[in-house]
C-alpha positions, 0 to 999 in steps of 0.5 A: 500500499502507498499513502496518497500524494496529496490532499488529506493525511492523517495518523490512522493513515499513516499508522495503517501503512506501518501495519498498525491499527489506525486507533492505535493509542497515543500514536507520537507523530515524531516517533512514527517520523524518526524511525522509533515506530518503525525504521523508514524504508529509505527505498522510498525517494527522499521527498516521499518519506519523512526526513526523521527532523523537527518539525515533523509533519504528516504532509512528509509522508506522501507517497511513503510505502513502508513496504517498498522493495527496491530492485537491486543486483549483485553480481560477481565473476562477470569479466574475462569470460573469454570464449575461442575456438577455431572458426565456425566453432561454438564455445562457452566461455571459461567461467560464469558470472553470479548474478543475485537479483532482489526485488526484482519484476517483469522478468530479466531481459538482456540490454546493452549488448555490443560487440568490438573487433568484428567477431560474427556470430551470436551470443549463447547462454547457458545459466542455472537458478538453482545454485548449480554451475552452468554447463560448459557444454554447447549442447542445449544452449539459449539465444538471447530471446530463449533465455528471456522466455526462460527467465521471464518470471525471475524476479528474485534469487541466484542467476549464474549465467555462462556466456558462448559465442556461435561463431559465423561464418567459418571461413573468416577468423572472428576476434573482438569482445562482448558486452551485455547487462541483464535487466529487471524492473528497469534496472540493469546490473554490471556489465557481463564482458568478454573477449572472443577468439576464432581463428585458425589454431584454436585454443584459449586467448591469452 
């Protein structure tokens, strides 16, 4: 629930937002405003929550949502996810990124996907949401669209993702890099990046 953004607002309304009875006895506006009753949810914009300082005013609670959950990402292992091999091959990265999502909404999309250097081909994925390590096998890899469809209801938890590269065409070398972010509820993760090397001789790039 969110309190009204304008007009009349009462102590009873504020008590209700805090999950208390609207008729709670001896309610103090000061103690509602300064966190004594319950810690003020700072996920709200500063204009939508009391500042805790006197003089206190009920209008400081306009648009306040005590149960507001904000979206955040915590990402590790997201750089140096390199893919390499012979021209025309598909290779998964040498490691994976761990992406912890909190308070998401609308699932997860791949955003800000860019490449440099002309590597040719398509980004591929292996991923898990159950805490296990994503496979390095190219069997059953997902495209960007398939990944997004699979994560359309994923709004919190630990996503482990191993990017890969499907190199085409086979008659050209391909070297470069890739970068993308994951987005939920309009909030982007840190960039997930790696190098791409598909050329005669194969092997991982140094």
